[in-house]
C-alpha angles and dihedrals in degrees: 000000000000117000119217119215119245114253112260116239111227125197123196125194122204105219101174123047096173116162089255093062095042091051093048091056089054092046091049089046092230129127121242090252091057091065088082091059090060095039095052087052092060117120136186085268089065093055116122110166143337171043091176126158117258109247102161118014140084125304099049117272115287096036093109147323124281122236130186128209135170132209142166117260118181090336098311128103109245125202112219119189114191133184114210101208136204122310106294097011121113122252115262121224104217098171136021113162142117109289115261096204138021111288121208122206116213096201095053117085 
């Protein structure tokens, strides 16, 4: 008999509710809670840059590296900045907004 692994429960904290991020949700016509759906679908092919040290954002510097990804949401390229926190802490979504410049993805050919 084959055993199926139990689904992993993910938790995502939104650490930055700047106007830019709130406006993007409205422009994309998605609810704040829907961000997680797009974030959980990210793959290595969506990787843009990182890890970089956190020198500015919540939580205080040193709490975890910053990774940036991009994905398409309703036909628009979206910039997603995540902080992967200390062991056991949920990841923090620092930015989720329409990309302001062209993003290049090193793992796409």
